[in-house]
Residue frames as a rotation matrix with the C-alpha (Angstrom) as fourth column:
MET 1
0.598 0.801 0.012 5.97
-0.741 0.560 -0.371 15.42
-0.304 0.213 0.929 15.42
ILE 2
-0.511 -0.653 0.559 7.30
-0.308 0.746 0.590 11.89
-0.803 0.129 -0.582 14.84
LEU 3
-0.216 0.465 -0.858 6.29
-0.963 -0.246 0.109 11.52
-0.160 0.850 0.501 11.20
ALA 4
-0.867 -0.142 -0.478 6.57
-0.268 0.941 0.205 7.71
0.421 0.306 -0.854 11.18
ASN 5
-0.775 0.617 -0.137 3.62
0.468 0.415 -0.780 7.62
-0.424 -0.669 -0.610 13.62
ASP 6
-0.020 0.768 -0.640 1.66
-0.221 -0.627 -0.747 9.97
-0.975 0.127 0.182 11.36
SER 7
-0.598 -0.243 -0.764 2.00
-0.796 0.070 0.601 7.91
-0.092 0.968 -0.235 8.19
TYR 8
0.233 0.732 0.641 -0.17
-0.383 0.675 -0.631 5.31
-0.894 -0.098 0.438 6.54
MET 9
-0.780 -0.485 -0.395 0.39
-0.571 0.293 0.767 2.74
-0.256 0.824 -0.506 3.81
GLY 10
0.054 0.825 0.562 -2.16
-0.174 0.562 -0.808 0.93
-0.983 -0.054 0.174 1.68
ILE 11
-0.912 -0.130 0.388 -3.15
0.345 0.266 0.900 -0.46
-0.220 0.955 -0.198 -1.70
PHE 12
-0.366 0.811 -0.456 -5.94
-0.369 -0.577 -0.729 1.50
-0.854 -0.099 0.511 -3.39
MET 13
0.418 0.476 -0.773 -6.15
-0.908 0.191 -0.374 -0.47
-0.030 0.858 0.512 -6.62
PRO 14
-0.441 0.897 -0.018 -7.74
0.252 0.143 0.957 -2.96
0.861 0.417 -0.289 -7.02
THR 15
-0.293 0.373 0.880 -10.28
-0.690 -0.720 0.076 -1.42
0.662 -0.585 0.468 -4.65
ASP 16
0.761 0.635 0.133 -11.31
-0.566 0.549 0.615 -4.78
0.318 -0.544 0.777 -3.16
ILE 17
-0.037 -0.886 -0.462 -7.75
-0.401 0.437 -0.805 -5.91
0.915 0.155 -0.372 -2.37
GLN 18
-0.616 -0.213 0.758 -8.36
-0.786 0.105 -0.609 -6.36
0.050 -0.971 -0.233 1.37
ASP 19
0.447 0.830 0.332 -11.31
-0.780 0.544 -0.310 -8.65
-0.439 -0.120 0.891 0.67
ARG 20
0.685 -0.240 -0.688 -9.20
-0.428 0.631 -0.647 -10.66
0.589 0.738 0.330 -1.76
ILE 21
-0.429 -0.894 0.133 -6.42
-0.612 0.179 -0.770 -11.04
0.664 -0.412 -0.624 0.80
LEU 22
-0.363 0.374 0.853 -8.90
-0.831 0.285 -0.478 -12.38
-0.422 -0.883 0.208 3.37
GLN 23
0.748 0.652 -0.128 -10.50
-0.629 0.633 -0.450 -14.72
-0.212 0.417 0.884 0.81
PHE 24
0.275 -0.751 -0.600 -7.05
-0.472 0.438 -0.765 -15.98
0.838 0.493 -0.234 -0.14
MET 25
-0.672 -0.571 0.472 -6.17
-0.667 0.189 -0.721 -16.60
0.322 -0.799 -0.508 3.51
ASP 26
-0.056 0.761 0.646 -9.52
-0.781 0.370 -0.503 -18.36
-0.623 -0.532 0.574 3.99
GLY 27
-0.692 -0.318 0.648 -8.75
0.073 0.862 0.501 -20.67
-0.718 0.394 -0.574 1.05
LYS 28
0.361 0.919 0.160 -11.47
0.357 0.022 -0.934 -19.21
-0.861 0.395 -0.320 -1.21
LEU 29
0.903 -0.201 -0.380 -9.01
-0.430 -0.462 -0.776 -17.71
-0.020 0.864 -0.504 -3.72
THR 30
0.616 -0.769 0.172 -5.76
0.744 0.640 0.192 -19.06
-0.257 0.010 0.966 -5.09
PHE 31
0.211 -0.633 -0.745 -2.56
-0.163 -0.774 0.612 -17.21
-0.964 -0.008 -0.267 -5.93
PRO 32
-0.963 -0.269 0.010 -2.29
0.262 -0.946 -0.191 -15.02
0.061 -0.181 0.982 -7.95
PHE 33
-0.127 0.966 -0.223 -5.46
0.919 0.030 -0.394 -13.26
-0.374 -0.255 -0.892 -6.80
ILE 34
0.231 0.155 -0.961 -4.74
-0.289 -0.932 -0.219 -10.17
-0.929 0.328 -0.171 -8.89
ARG 35
0.762 0.089 0.642 -4.95
0.537 0.467 -0.702 -10.62
-0.362 0.880 0.308 -12.68
GLY 36
-0.235 -0.959 0.155 -1.98
0.852 -0.127 0.508 -9.65
-0.468 0.252 0.847 -14.82
ASP 37
-0.385 0.132 0.914 -4.01
0.695 -0.610 0.381 -7.00
0.608 0.781 0.143 -16.65
GLU 38
0.706 0.662 -0.251 -5.17
0.653 -0.472 0.592 -5.24
0.274 -0.582 -0.766 -13.48
ILE 39
0.017 -0.650 0.759 -3.60
-0.081 -0.758 -0.647 -1.99
0.997 -0.050 -0.066 -12.37
VAL 40
0.398 -0.013 -0.917 -2.18
0.878 0.297 0.376 -2.19
0.268 -0.955 0.130 -8.87
GLY 41
0.157 -0.308 0.938 -1.69
-0.046 -0.951 -0.305 1.07
0.986 0.005 -0.164 -6.99
VAL 42
0.176 -0.203 -0.963 0.10
0.946 0.304 0.108 1.41
0.271 -0.931 0.245 -3.67
PHE 43
0.387 -0.057 0.920 0.37
0.003 -0.998 -0.063 4.55
0.922 0.027 -0.386 -1.54
PHE 44
-0.262 -0.425 -0.866 2.25
0.953 0.029 -0.303 5.89
0.154 -0.905 0.398 1.42
LEU 45
0.523 0.516 0.678 0.59
0.335 -0.856 0.393 8.93
0.784 0.022 -0.621 3.03
PHE 46
-0.457 -0.737 -0.498 2.77
0.827 -0.146 -0.542 11.21
0.327 -0.660 0.677 5.16
GLY 47
-0.981 0.174 0.091 1.14
-0.196 -0.884 -0.425 13.64
0.006 -0.435 0.900 7.59
LYS 48
-0.578 0.797 -0.175 -2.09
0.582 0.553 0.596 11.66
0.572 0.243 -0.784 7.90
ASP 49
0.309 0.726 -0.614 -3.34
0.950 -0.198 0.243 13.64
0.055 -0.658 -0.751 10.91
ASP 50
0.403 -0.268 -0.875 -1.01
0.232 -0.895 0.381 16.64
-0.885 -0.357 -0.298 10.92
LYS 51
1.000 0.004 -0.003 0.12
-0.001 -0.318 -0.948 18.69
-0.005 0.948 -0.318 7.97
ILE 52
0.171 -0.977 0.131 3.63
0.966 0.192 0.171 18.62
-0.192 0.097 0.977 6.55
SER 53
0.912 0.403 0.079 4.40
0.409 -0.909 -0.082 22.26
0.039 0.107 -0.993 7.12
ASN 54
0.657 -0.732 -0.178 8.17
-0.599 -0.651 0.467 22.67
-0.458 -0.200 -0.866 7.36
LYS 55
0.283 -0.642 -0.713 11.40
-0.847 0.181 -0.500 21.57
0.449 0.745 -0.493 5.68
ILE 56
-0.665 -0.533 0.524 12.28
-0.730 0.613 -0.303 19.06
-0.159 -0.584 -0.796 8.42
ASP 57
0.077 0.777 0.625 8.94
-0.339 0.610 -0.716 17.25
-0.938 -0.157 0.310 7.96
ILE 58
0.775 0.179 -0.606 9.47
-0.625 0.077 -0.776 17.22
-0.093 0.981 0.172 4.19
LEU 59
-0.194 -0.930 -0.312 12.95
-0.883 0.304 -0.358 15.70
0.428 0.206 -0.880 4.63
ASN 60
-0.601 0.035 0.799 11.59
-0.553 0.703 -0.447 13.12
-0.577 -0.710 -0.403 7.08
ALA 61
0.508 0.850 0.143 8.79
-0.394 0.377 -0.838 12.21
-0.766 0.369 0.526 4.64
LYS 62
0.525 -0.392 -0.755 11.35
-0.799 0.078 -0.596 11.81
0.292 0.917 -0.272 1.84
ASP 63
-0.611 -0.763 0.212 13.40
-0.785 0.549 -0.286 9.46
0.102 -0.341 -0.934 4.05
LEU 64
-0.280 0.604 0.746 10.30
-0.363 0.653 -0.665 7.41
-0.889 -0.457 0.037 4.88
ALA 65
0.726 0.532 -0.437 9.34
-0.570 0.108 -0.815 7.32
-0.386 0.840 0.382 1.19
ARG 66
0.017 -0.817 -0.576 12.82
-0.909 0.228 -0.349 6.10
0.416 0.530 -0.739 0.28
ASN 67
-0.731 -0.246 0.637 12.54
-0.576 0.723 -0.381 3.37
-0.367 -0.645 -0.670 2.94
GLY 68
0.216 0.907 0.363 9.14
-0.362 0.419 -0.833 2.30
-0.907 0.048 0.419 1.57
MET 69
0.685 -0.035 -0.727 10.46
-0.725 0.062 -0.686 2.14
0.069 0.997 0.017 -2.02
ASN 70
-0.367 -0.919 -0.143 13.52
-0.873 0.393 -0.289 0.21
0.322 0.019 -0.946 -0.86
GLN 71
-0.438 0.284 0.853 11.36
-0.493 0.717 -0.492 -2.32
-0.752 -0.636 -0.174 1.05
ILE 72
0.664 0.747 0.024 9.24
-0.351 0.340 -0.873 -2.98
-0.660 0.571 0.487 -2.03
THR 73
0.488 -0.547 -0.680 12.25
-0.811 0.003 -0.584 -3.16
0.322 0.837 -0.443 -4.35
LYS 74
-0.570 -0.712 0.411 14.01
-0.819 0.535 -0.208 -5.56
-0.072 -0.455 -0.888 -2.00
GLU 75
-0.130 0.609 0.783 10.94
-0.305 0.726 -0.616 -7.83
-0.943 -0.319 0.091 -1.88
VAL 76
0.815 0.385 -0.432 10.49
-0.501 0.093 -0.861 -7.72
-0.291 0.918 0.269 -5.67
ASN 77
0.073 -0.887 -0.456 14.17
-0.912 0.126 -0.391 -8.64
0.404 0.444 -0.800 -6.13
LEU 78
-0.608 -0.222 0.762 13.84
-0.619 0.734 -0.280 -11.52
-0.497 -0.642 -0.584 -3.62
CYS 79
0.349 0.839 0.417 10.77
-0.258 0.514 -0.818 -12.81
-0.901 0.178 0.396 -5.44
ASN 80
0.750 -0.104 -0.653 12.55
-0.660 -0.063 -0.748 -12.55
0.037 0.993 -0.116 -8.79
SER 81
-0.226 -0.954 -0.198 15.62
-0.889 0.285 -0.359 -14.39
0.399 0.095 -0.912 -7.55
MET 82
-0.936 0.002 0.352 13.72
-0.190 0.840 -0.509 -17.10
-0.296 -0.543 -0.786 -5.61
SER 83
-0.673 0.690 -0.265 10.82
-0.383 -0.019 0.924 -18.39
0.633 0.723 0.277 -7.70
ASN 84
-0.483 0.511 -0.711 9.26
0.700 0.713 0.037 -20.24
0.526 -0.479 -0.702 -4.73
ARG 85
-0.859 0.137 -0.493 8.37
0.283 -0.676 -0.681 -16.83
-0.427 -0.724 0.542 -3.19
THR 86
-0.540 0.727 -0.424 5.51
-0.824 -0.559 0.091 -16.52
-0.171 0.398 0.901 -5.70
THR 87
-0.732 0.359 -0.580 4.02
0.073 0.887 0.456 -19.96
0.678 0.291 -0.675 -5.19
PHE 88
0.277 0.945 0.174 0.67
-0.210 -0.117 0.971 -20.50
0.938 -0.305 0.166 -3.48
ASP 89
0.553 -0.049 -0.832 2.23
0.678 0.607 0.414 -22.35
0.485 -0.793 0.369 -0.53
PHE 90
-0.516 -0.830 -0.212 4.93
0.817 -0.403 -0.413 -19.76
0.257 -0.387 0.886 0.16
VAL 91
-0.635 0.315 0.705 2.59
-0.144 -0.945 0.293 -16.78
0.759 0.084 0.646 -0.10
LYS 92
0.463 0.876 -0.136 -0.05
-0.068 0.188 0.980 -18.43
0.884 -0.445 0.147 2.09
GLU 93
0.326 -0.426 -0.844 2.55
0.884 0.454 0.112 -19.34
0.335 -0.783 0.524 4.72
ASN 94
-0.716 -0.642 0.274 3.99
0.558 -0.763 -0.328 -15.83
0.420 -0.082 0.904 4.64
TYR 95
-0.312 0.702 0.640 0.60
-0.359 -0.711 0.605 -14.19
0.880 -0.041 0.474 5.17
THR 96
0.625 0.568 -0.535 -0.36
0.207 0.540 0.816 -16.70
0.752 -0.621 0.220 7.86
ARG 97
-0.106 -0.757 -0.645 2.87
0.943 0.130 -0.307 -16.13
0.316 -0.641 0.700 9.76
ARG 98
-0.855 -0.193 0.482 2.34
0.124 -0.977 -0.172 -12.37
0.504 -0.087 0.859 9.68
ALA 99
0.090 0.970 0.228 -1.32
-0.319 -0.189 0.929 -12.77
0.943 -0.156 0.292 10.74
LEU 100
0.487 0.027 -0.873 -0.18
0.663 0.640 0.389 -14.82
0.569 -0.768 0.293 13.74
GLN 101
-0.626 -0.759 -0.182 2.24
0.729 -0.486 -0.482 -12.07
0.277 -0.434 0.857 14.72
ILE 102
-0.628 0.470 0.620 -0.54
-0.301 -0.882 0.363 -9.49
0.718 0.041 0.695 14.52
THR 103
0.423 0.837 -0.346 -2.91
-0.021 0.390 0.920 -11.72
0.906 -0.383 0.183 16.51
THR 104
0.117 -0.482 -0.869 -0.28
0.923 0.376 -0.085 -12.22
0.367 -0.792 0.488 19.21
ASP 105
-0.842 -0.481 0.245 0.48
0.396 -0.859 -0.325 -8.48
0.366 -0.176 0.914 19.36
LEU 106
-0.472 0.742 0.476 -3.21
-0.536 -0.670 0.513 -7.67
0.700 -0.013 0.714 19.74
SER 107
-0.203 0.434 -0.878 -4.06
0.412 0.851 0.325 -10.53
0.888 -0.295 -0.352 22.10
ASN 108
-0.565 -0.066 -0.822 -3.81
0.822 -0.128 -0.555 -8.30
-0.068 -0.990 0.127 25.18
SER 109
-0.933 0.234 0.274 -5.88
-0.143 -0.939 0.313 -5.49
0.331 0.253 0.909 23.69
PRO 110
-0.701 0.712 0.039 -9.19
0.112 0.164 -0.980 -4.95
-0.705 -0.682 -0.195 25.55
ASN 111
0.042 0.745 -0.666 -10.92
-0.669 -0.474 -0.573 -3.84
-0.742 0.469 0.479 22.32
ARG 112
-0.853 -0.478 -0.211 -9.93
-0.473 0.536 0.699 -6.92
-0.222 0.696 -0.683 20.35
ASP 113
0.250 0.860 0.444 -12.68
-0.334 0.508 -0.794 -8.51
-0.909 0.050 0.415 18.27
SER 114
-0.079 -0.350 0.933 -12.54
0.566 0.755 0.331 -10.77
-0.820 0.555 0.138 15.23
ILE 115
0.765 0.392 0.511 -13.81
0.641 -0.390 -0.661 -8.14
-0.059 0.833 -0.550 12.74
LYS 116
0.862 -0.491 -0.129 -11.23
-0.476 -0.870 0.127 -5.55
-0.175 -0.048 -0.983 13.75
LEU 117
0.104 -0.848 0.519 -8.55
-0.202 0.493 0.846 -8.25
-0.974 -0.193 -0.120 13.75
ARG 118
0.204 0.045 0.978 -9.40
0.817 0.543 -0.196 -9.29
-0.540 0.839 0.074 10.19
ASP 119
0.965 0.128 0.228 -9.35
0.231 -0.828 -0.511 -5.63
0.123 0.546 -0.828 9.07
ARG 120
0.607 -0.795 0.003 -5.99
-0.587 -0.446 0.675 -5.16
-0.536 -0.412 -0.737 10.76
ILE 121
-0.017 -0.613 0.790 -4.57
0.244 0.764 0.598 -8.26
-0.970 0.203 0.136 9.07
SER 122
0.356 0.219 0.908 -5.87
0.901 0.178 -0.396 -7.41
-0.248 0.959 -0.134 5.57
GLY 123
0.930 -0.023 0.366 -4.62
0.110 -0.935 -0.337 -3.82
0.350 0.354 -0.867 5.89
ASP 124
0.667 -0.731 -0.143 -1.26
0.260 0.049 0.964 -4.67
-0.698 -0.680 0.223 7.43
PRO 125
0.625 -0.454 -0.635 1.57
-0.716 -0.658 -0.233 -2.81
-0.312 0.600 -0.736 5.64
THR 126
-0.444 -0.830 0.338 3.86
-0.609 0.556 0.566 -5.84
-0.658 0.045 -0.752 5.66
ILE 127
-0.163 0.474 0.865 1.22
0.472 0.808 -0.353 -8.06
-0.866 0.351 -0.356 4.01
LEU 128
0.829 0.522 -0.198 0.38
0.111 -0.502 -0.858 -5.29
-0.548 0.690 -0.474 1.50
ILE 129
0.200 -0.843 -0.499 4.04
-0.881 -0.377 0.285 -4.83
-0.429 0.382 -0.818 0.58
TYR 130
-0.599 -0.338 0.726 4.31
-0.096 0.931 0.353 -8.61
-0.795 0.141 -0.589 0.07
CYS 131
0.271 0.836 0.476 1.16
0.495 0.303 -0.814 -8.53
-0.825 0.457 -0.332 -2.05
PHE 132
0.803 0.003 -0.596 2.33
-0.397 -0.744 -0.538 -5.69
-0.445 0.668 -0.596 -4.29
ALA 133
-0.108 -0.972 -0.209 5.82
-0.903 0.008 0.431 -7.13
-0.417 0.235 -0.878 -4.75
GLN 134
-0.483 -0.072 0.872 4.72
-0.009 0.997 0.078 -10.75
-0.875 0.030 -0.483 -5.24
HIS 135
0.558 0.742 0.371 2.25
0.408 0.144 -0.901 -9.90
-0.722 0.655 -0.223 -8.01
ILE 136
0.663 -0.419 -0.620 4.78
-0.686 -0.672 -0.279 -7.67
-0.299 0.610 -0.733 -9.78
ALA 137
-0.419 -0.888 0.190 7.35
-0.753 0.456 0.474 -10.47
-0.508 0.055 -0.860 -9.61
TYR 138
-0.145 0.439 0.887 4.86
0.185 0.893 -0.411 -13.16
-0.972 0.105 -0.211 -10.61
TYR 139
0.777 0.544 0.317 3.87
0.427 -0.085 -0.900 -11.31
-0.463 0.835 -0.298 -13.80
ARG 140
-0.222 -0.951 0.214 7.38
0.913 -0.126 0.388 -9.87
-0.342 0.282 0.896 -14.38
GLN 141
0.665 0.578 0.474 5.93
0.694 -0.713 -0.104 -6.37
0.277 0.398 -0.875 -14.47
ASP 142
-0.529 -0.706 0.471 7.65
0.461 -0.705 -0.539 -3.00
0.712 -0.068 0.699 -14.34
TYR 143
0.487 0.679 -0.549 6.76
0.867 -0.301 0.397 -0.56
0.104 -0.670 -0.735 -11.60
PHE 144
-0.422 -0.614 0.667 7.41
0.432 -0.783 -0.447 3.05
0.797 0.100 0.596 -10.74
PHE 145
0.037 0.378 -0.925 6.98
0.973 -0.226 -0.053 5.44
-0.229 -0.898 -0.376 -7.84
GLU 146
-0.189 -0.114 0.975 6.20
0.387 -0.922 -0.033 9.12
0.903 0.371 0.218 -7.71
LEU 147
-0.376 0.002 -0.926 6.67
0.908 -0.197 -0.369 11.24
-0.184 -0.980 0.072 -4.59
ILE 148
0.136 0.532 0.836 4.33
0.560 -0.738 0.378 14.19
0.818 0.416 -0.398 -4.42
ASN 149
-0.851 -0.523 0.048 5.41
0.302 -0.562 -0.770 17.13
0.430 -0.641 0.636 -2.29
PRO 150
-0.679 0.632 -0.374 2.97
0.371 -0.144 -0.917 18.71
-0.633 -0.762 -0.137 0.18
LEU 151
-0.385 0.624 0.680 -0.27
0.902 0.099 0.419 18.97
0.194 0.775 -0.601 -1.74
ARG 152
-0.963 0.112 -0.244 -1.68
-0.071 -0.982 -0.173 22.44
-0.259 -0.149 0.954 -2.41
PRO 153
-0.217 0.976 0.019 -5.41
-0.110 -0.005 -0.994 23.21
-0.970 -0.218 0.109 -2.63
VAL 154
0.118 0.276 -0.954 -5.28
-0.920 -0.331 -0.209 23.65
-0.373 0.902 0.215 -6.42
GLN 155
-0.704 -0.474 -0.528 -4.10
-0.643 0.742 0.191 19.99
0.301 0.474 -0.827 -6.77
ILE 156
-0.956 0.294 0.027 -6.91
0.212 0.746 -0.632 18.53
-0.205 -0.598 -0.775 -4.66
PRO 157
-0.333 0.923 0.193 -10.64
0.444 -0.027 0.896 18.10
0.832 0.384 -0.401 -5.38
GLU 158
-0.295 0.202 0.934 -12.51
-0.534 -0.845 0.014 20.53
0.792 -0.495 0.357 -3.15
HIS 159
0.696 0.702 0.153 -14.22
-0.522 0.348 0.779 17.84
0.493 -0.622 0.608 -1.05
LEU 160
0.701 -0.509 -0.499 -10.83
0.615 0.786 0.062 16.26
0.361 -0.350 0.864 -0.15
ARG 161
0.212 -0.688 0.694 -8.89
-0.047 -0.717 -0.696 19.44
0.976 0.115 -0.184 0.64
GLU 162
0.547 0.016 0.837 -9.30
-0.800 -0.283 0.528 19.27
0.245 -0.959 -0.142 4.39
LYS 163
0.921 -0.112 0.374 -8.08
-0.051 0.916 0.398 15.68
-0.387 -0.386 0.837 4.42
MET 164
0.610 -0.647 0.458 -5.21
0.789 0.550 -0.273 16.06
-0.076 0.528 0.846 1.93
GLU 165
0.806 -0.319 0.499 -3.89
-0.066 -0.886 -0.459 19.63
0.588 0.337 -0.735 1.96
LEU 166
0.237 -0.863 0.445 -0.19
-0.909 -0.359 -0.211 19.79
0.342 -0.355 -0.870 2.95
ARG 167
0.587 -0.142 0.797 0.13
-0.262 0.898 0.353 16.01
-0.766 -0.416 0.490 3.05
MET 168
-0.275 -0.709 -0.650 2.76
-0.938 0.050 0.342 14.15
-0.210 0.704 -0.679 1.07
LEU 169
0.743 0.565 0.358 2.12
-0.416 0.810 -0.414 11.05
-0.524 0.159 0.837 -1.00
LEU 170
-0.628 -0.762 -0.158 4.28
-0.646 0.396 0.653 8.35
-0.435 0.512 -0.741 -2.44
LEU 171
0.566 0.824 0.030 2.34
-0.612 0.445 -0.654 6.54
-0.552 0.351 0.756 -5.17
GLY 172
-0.661 -0.744 0.091 3.49
-0.510 0.536 0.673 3.35
-0.550 0.399 -0.734 -6.86
TYR 173
0.518 0.818 -0.250 2.02
-0.733 0.274 -0.622 1.48
-0.441 0.505 0.742 -9.84
ASN 174
0.025 -0.434 0.900 2.70
0.212 0.883 0.420 -1.78
-0.977 0.181 0.114 -11.63
SER 175
0.906 0.194 0.377 3.60
0.415 -0.216 -0.884 0.04
-0.090 0.957 -0.276 -14.81
LYS 176
0.016 -0.970 0.244 6.82
0.974 -0.041 -0.225 1.31
0.228 0.241 0.943 -16.38
ASN 177
-0.953 -0.263 -0.151 5.69
0.290 -0.936 -0.200 4.95
-0.089 -0.234 0.968 -16.09
ILE 178
-0.367 0.855 -0.365 2.62
-0.020 -0.400 -0.916 7.18
-0.930 -0.329 0.164 -15.96
GLU 179
-0.424 0.180 -0.888 2.43
-0.870 -0.355 0.343 7.29
-0.253 0.918 0.307 -19.76
ASN 180
-0.842 0.062 -0.536 1.58
-0.182 0.903 0.390 3.57
0.508 0.426 -0.749 -19.73
LEU 181
-0.716 0.648 -0.261 -1.40
0.554 0.299 -0.777 4.14
-0.426 -0.701 -0.572 -17.43
PRO 182
-0.306 0.674 0.673 -4.84
0.792 -0.212 0.572 5.35
0.528 0.708 -0.469 -18.56
TYR 183
0.574 0.442 -0.689 -4.68
0.772 -0.574 0.274 8.47
-0.275 -0.689 -0.671 -16.36
ASN 184
0.666 -0.314 0.677 -3.56
0.185 -0.809 -0.558 12.05
0.723 0.497 -0.481 -16.91
SER 185
-0.013 -0.610 0.792 -2.01
-0.802 -0.467 -0.373 12.13
0.598 -0.640 -0.483 -13.46
PRO 186
-0.624 -0.240 -0.744 -0.92
0.170 0.888 -0.428 9.50
0.763 -0.393 -0.513 -10.90
LEU 187
-0.954 0.269 0.134 -3.13
-0.226 -0.352 -0.908 11.37
-0.197 -0.897 0.396 -8.40
ALA 188
-0.414 0.873 -0.259 -6.38
-0.833 -0.249 0.495 10.88
0.367 0.421 0.830 -10.34
PRO 189
0.027 0.493 -0.870 -7.10
-0.030 0.870 0.492 7.22
0.999 0.013 0.038 -9.42
PHE 190
-0.743 -0.305 -0.596 -5.97
0.574 0.168 -0.801 7.81
0.345 -0.937 0.050 -5.82
PHE 191
-0.900 0.435 0.023 -8.40
-0.403 -0.810 -0.426 10.71
-0.166 -0.393 0.905 -5.45
ASP 192
-0.190 0.846 -0.498 -11.17
-0.666 0.262 0.699 8.66
0.722 0.464 0.514 -7.07
TRP 193
-0.214 0.026 -0.976 -10.59
0.447 0.891 -0.074 5.89
0.868 -0.453 -0.203 -4.53
LEU 194
-0.916 -0.206 -0.344 -10.38
0.398 -0.358 -0.845 8.32
0.051 -0.911 0.410 -1.61
SER 195
-0.675 0.736 0.049 -13.63
-0.715 -0.670 0.202 9.99
0.182 0.101 0.978 -2.71
ALA 196
-0.064 0.681 -0.730 -15.38
-0.332 0.675 0.659 6.61
0.941 0.284 0.183 -2.82
ILE 197
-0.179 -0.058 -0.982 -14.37
0.716 0.677 -0.171 5.66
0.675 -0.734 -0.080 0.73
SER 198
-0.966 -0.241 0.089 -14.85
0.128 -0.751 -0.648 9.12
0.223 -0.615 0.757 2.30
């Protein structure tokens, strides 16, 4: 299995982030479109369709997780060192440029329609990484990541076991550590979100 093709990245908090991104791109929201007191949660799911069942898959997932963390850290550092990266004009131009790339890439697809295109744009990993990093930099927030090894049934609510058993997760939050969040576990809000959309 090529694990990179069986991975998924998203933002699960705030739960309406994809709508906000589209409203921002449509000119209905300004930047920042996440408040400073909101918790932002990002995730990378490894083994989306197939389970992580051996040591090689675990090592591959750890490498992909490291790459994801490095991408976000690099973008946060760029935003911190270049203040124009968190201005309305820069963010809008960045998202628009990426949306044009996605539109061009999908232009030859026979199943292309405007609704699917908008979903693809608002859920694009590059845009979501920009979003997470830009808001952290804008508010000068701390952030942390936690990599969770292949999930066992005892860790997962019963109704999500089929979907999540033996998958790996990298979770990131705009907080210094888990103790500064109102949750007993970094998994709790992710599972709440997943339950709501399932």
